[in-house]
C-alpha positions as a printed NumPy array, in Angstrom:
array([[-50.473,  30.357, -21.304],
       [-53.103,  31.855, -23.56 ],
       [-53.43 ,  35.645, -23.779],
       [-56.098,  37.554, -25.681],
       [-55.084,  40.979, -26.983],
       [-56.519,  43.452, -29.41 ],
       [-53.538,  44.343, -31.573],
       [-54.13 ,  47.227, -33.968],
       [-57.901,  46.711, -33.691],
       [-57.715,  42.968, -34.44 ],
       [-58.288,  40.335, -31.786],
       [-55.324,  38.023, -31.321],
       [-55.021,  34.976, -29.082],
       [-51.412,  34.12 , -28.334],
       [-49.741,  31.26 , -26.531],
       [-46.944,  32.861, -24.521],
       [-44.536,  31.828, -21.826],
       [-45.287,  33.531, -18.479],
       [-42.018,  35.486, -18.73 ],
       [-42.409,  36.525, -22.397],
       [-42.191,  40.24 , -23.092],
       [-44.921,  42.031, -24.968],
       [-42.289,  43.026, -27.547],
       [-41.417,  39.395, -28.268],
       [-45.084,  38.398, -28.444],
       [-45.913,  41.251, -30.809],
       [-42.957,  40.56 , -33.093],
       [-43.009,  36.763, -33.088],
       [-46.701,  35.963, -32.716],
       [-48.563,  38.999, -34.05 ],
       [-46.139,  39.852, -36.861],
       [-45.796,  43.52 , -35.904],
       [-42.286,  44.203, -37.104],
       [-42.326,  47.882, -36.108],
       [-41.72 ,  46.876, -32.494],
       [-37.934,  47.059, -32.44 ],
       [-35.774,  45.547, -29.74 ],
       [-32.791,  47.765, -29.078],
       [-31.543,  47.752, -25.524],
       [-34.156,  45.415, -23.976],
       [-33.708,  47.392, -20.747],
       [-36.36 ,  50.092, -21.275],
       [-33.846,  52.8  , -22.135],
       [-33.992,  53.332, -25.903],
       [-37.73 ,  53.593, -26.669],
       [-37.471,  51.564, -29.892],
       [-40.116,  49.151, -28.579],
       [-42.688,  51.78 , -27.555],
       [-46.306,  50.798, -28.084],
       [-49.615,  52.119, -26.779],
       [-51.432,  49.847, -24.31 ],
       [-54.921,  50.993, -23.379],
       [-54.046,  54.588, -24.238],
       [-50.657,  54.76 , -22.488],
       [-47.199,  54.571, -24.054],
       [-45.277,  51.626, -22.606],
       [-41.954,  49.917, -23.186],
       [-42.918,  46.6  , -24.731],
       [-39.557,  45.076, -23.804],
       [-40.298,  45.57 , -20.09 ],
       [-43.993,  44.683, -20.202],
       [-45.035,  41.073, -19.755],
       [-47.356,  39.84 , -22.485],
       [-49.303,  37.866, -19.891],
       [-50.06 ,  41.087, -17.995],
       [-51.737,  42.575, -21.065],
       [-54.577,  40.091, -21.425],
       [-57.683,  41.915, -22.629],
       [-55.751,  45.082, -23.452],
       [-55.821,  47.106, -26.659],
       [-52.31 ,  47.424, -28.09 ],
       [-51.386,  49.844, -30.848],
       [-48.072,  49.617, -32.669],
       [-46.735,  51.948, -35.351],
       [-48.514,  49.791, -37.947],
       [-51.804,  50.586, -36.206],
       [-51.344,  54.361, -36.26 ],
       [-53.455,  55.045, -39.318],
       [-55.23 ,  58.265, -38.457],
       [-54.78 ,  61.788, -39.849],
       [-52.391,  62.755, -37.044],
       [-50.087,  59.833, -37.823],
       [-50.139,  60.797, -41.502],
       [-49.224,  64.398, -40.632],
       [-46.386,  63.219, -38.357],
       [-44.999,  60.891, -41.025],
       [-45.142,  63.682, -43.605],
       [-43.449,  66.154, -41.244],
       [-40.71 ,  63.648, -40.379],
       [-40.085,  63.242, -44.099],
       [-40.109,  67.005, -44.817],
       [-37.799,  67.834, -41.893],
       [-35.399,  64.936, -42.55 ],
       [-36.216,  63.361, -39.188],
       [-35.457,  59.886, -40.53 ],
       [-32.172,  58.245, -41.265],
       [-31.577,  54.573, -40.495],
       [-35.193,  54.205, -39.304],
       [-34.555,  51.953, -36.311],
       [-35.916,  54.469, -33.789],
       [-38.697,  55.746, -36.046],
       [-41.58 ,  53.497, -34.883],
       [-40.912,  54.28 , -31.215],
       [-40.493,  57.98 , -32.005],
       [-43.743,  57.938, -33.962],
       [-45.606,  56.326, -31.046],
       [-44.174,  58.898, -28.612],
       [-44.813,  61.83 , -30.959],
       [-48.387,  60.718, -31.642],
       [-49.05 ,  60.55 , -27.914],
       [-47.356,  63.898, -27.366],
       [-49.329,  65.745, -30.043],
       [-52.657,  64.129, -29.16 ],
       [-52.224,  65.208, -25.521],
       [-51.701,  68.841, -26.532],
       [-47.965,  69.113, -25.883],
       [-46.419,  72.576, -26.051],
       [-44.688,  73.345, -29.369],
       [-41.658,  74.635, -27.454],
       [-38.564,  72.704, -28.665],
       [-37.262,  72.304, -25.092],
       [-40.566,  70.762, -24.027],
       [-40.576,  68.417, -27.02 ],
       [-36.996,  67.342, -26.275],
       [-37.924,  66.67 , -22.654],
       [-40.846,  64.509, -23.76 ],
       [-38.568,  62.606, -26.179],
       [-35.895,  61.961, -23.548],
       [-36.844,  58.268, -23.389],
       [-36.268,  57.746, -27.119],
       [-32.735,  57.343, -28.394],
       [-31.774,  58.157, -31.977],
       [-28.163,  57.572, -32.918],
       [-28.371,  59.068, -36.416],
       [-30.315,  62.318, -36.678],
       [-29.171,  64.527, -33.812],
       [-32.894,  65.016, -33.082],
       [-33.108,  68.394, -34.893],
       [-35.338,  67.089, -37.679],
       [-37.437,  65.009, -35.297],
       [-38.066,  67.971, -32.984],
       [-38.816,  70.258, -35.947],
       [-41.275,  67.723, -37.364],
       [-43.134,  67.387, -34.072],
       [-43.116,  71.151, -33.538],
       [-44.536,  71.708, -37.031],
       [-47.228,  69.078, -36.474],
       [-48.242,  70.653, -33.15 ],
       [-48.345,  74.136, -34.683],
       [-50.385,  72.91 , -37.657],
       [-52.819,  71.182, -35.278],
       [-53.741,  74.382, -33.437]])
């Protein structure tokens, strides 16, 4: 079946199977390699993308259900907030292997743009759907906290 999406502000028409996940369609047909497939059960957050303004798990979302939607992946986050988050993640050593980074960046961007509290406990609660096996989250939380504090 044919599905029209706007992926990172570019219109894309994709031929997908009715059961194809949005993650598979984005990786295989749209070439967005930041959409990582970790658990494929909606637990790890590595496949997080923004669909029409909401963070979703691309591994659990059917591509066919997203016809006409605007999808933003980590590659499409090219605003000043994304730049500040990337810089803060670098400064606070919030990156190690990098597998979780695109999903964390999507979640953090959403969190900061919605005016999340800079309280570390609140940030950790908001990140609870994103698994990082390398960093221990300290640097990630510090980076998000710094970005929120610098935004106010």
